[in-house]
C-alpha angles and dihedrals in degrees: 000000000000120000128217123223123186110199120204129177093230131017087231089066088070095046097106091057135067114279116256136180087224092067115085134162124253089251090054090049091054089055097049113124118233109284123236088232131030093217091113122133118204126198105198110211099164120147101245131030102184119130111295092003120131090261091054093047092048091058092041093050092045090056091045089054092049093251121146104239139181123235096033122207088252091054091050092049091047092051092047092050094041087237093146099051099083092048095050098041091075090059096059103083096035093055107033103021098135095045094044089049088059091049089055087072092059119110091227119075095210132065128187130197136166128242115203113186090329096314118119126223084217110063092207090062099048093114091050088048091053093050091050091052095047092052097039111018110207131152093225127022128173110205123199119193120197128200113229102155084308135025114275132170108262098179144001114198131185101227126206117242095228091066095060120115122232096266090044089049091056092047092048094048092050092049090048090054092051095042095052091045094051097047103035109030118109119265113275092248089059098036117129119186110246094199139036121213131188118204113200111217140165111212090194096054111118098209105025121180090245132025124227093265092053091048090054090050090054089052092050092047090049092050091051090054096044100265122134108212127207127181114224135182138213092282093057101074091116090062094063096097089062090067139069096208140030119203111187111210096168124091107271132221136164095241092051143085090253089070091047091054092049093051093046093048092050091049089052091053099252126149101251132196112203096033119200094251092054091049091051093049101041101042093060116065092190089065092047093049092052093043095051092045091053094046096045097248107153115240134160110285105277136196130184119230123199101155142046092222115139097229092052095048092043088056092050091049092049095048098043104027125202139337097035136160122244117190144165114249099243103040121133137194090021093302122138090030128118132186108222118205103182145002093276091052090051091056091050096046093047092049093052099040095047085066087067101038137019090221131043136185126228117196137181112259116247113183116203130162090240143005123232119236116192117186112217127189121187092337097313127104113246104177141346128214137181108218109198124214117263113262111286091355137104096225136064090241124044106191092187091063104075095175098053109006099165139053126235129273141216120203115205138183108262091237090066094053115095109271093234092057091053096043092048091049092051092047093049092046090048089059090058099045144265100301135104112290140173109215114202116206140171125214123203113171107306092342118100119182134182114237096183146319118241119208091196105042123186115261108178128169111260095017119061090017095048095107106035097026119193090359088079090063092043093054093051095046091046089053089058090052091050092052094047090051090053092048091049092048092051090050091053091052093055 
């Protein structure tokens, strides 16, 4: 079996990424004893690749040791001498003609894009990126096109990993995962799943967190990464010890079998999303309101209601004004929530809702055309959506409208979302834990407030994945693998 080594110049260069035993420094690589087998693959991520630099020597030594390395010494020499430019220039118009034609209308006469393991940061140039990588295999290439009566390659640079920005780091890491899996996984006929995952679903749920198409995409992503995926139901809790991971794709609640599954799985040492602590914290809006108030996370003005007494409700009305929102702490999908227009309506709403919960929340009403939903996984933003209000309604879901209960949506790249929205979402999610969360926010002018954090966010095919596509499922399944590896390592240390 071949082994993979990722060589960096300094351990700090790998700090933004998940720790791995496969990542070693250049100095460590120098000290490696002769391997019993030469089936070693080396990805050279040193900082400099000029002649006689550490990056150059890393590739040179790898070849001397019989290791398969990218970039090779030949590739480094070719790029330094511009040998590849004339060969690649002919590919430009045949593979990216439409996109390049649009670029011709730009005021700038240069255009740059990244190539990570043959994947382009510009989707329209993916074929060109693949061609570049096949001719000159490099982990990271920065390509500059120049307009001289036609687009031509002006420069190809081997870029160091430590200079990448956060969005570039994410794209690089994802491309690395796919590249290593494609080249060095066992043939399909010999493939044995390294991990076993159970996905808890309820086929009869009317508004499940993921539709059938999304669930199939999770399965495919898991299979690509070496995860065998089984769907289980509420009667299958005894099967949990057979698995390494539990992914709950059924709406969670404390007084519910989903919480029992999460607790049992955690006790059995499985990697669990949603974990019990996240379910406890997210499913109760009283907890969230108090937490965010204590940690200075901006939310709509909120008051707790535990009584129908006139003085208490008069005070709430005076402090929040009308209209206001009154809701039960554990409602979901806009259920258990009432918009109150006047004092009489407040009395009625409180009377009815106190039959369902001993404690209610009253919040100032903030109307916006849409709510933000930012998906956050282990502290990093995955996706961002605008969920628009249902037609003629003040909520995203209108349960009285059977024909068309929900509004539209717009999925966006996270880098196009206002920075304050992203930062607020990450901060709010971080106060809950390191799981998978959907943070709902409202934006009014410069004000950004958190409405709630969902521990079991919706991920439907064609909605949340509209921008990054299958990569959304890959990232989530890879996070499970990372967690299982940590659990296994801790077990070995005991």
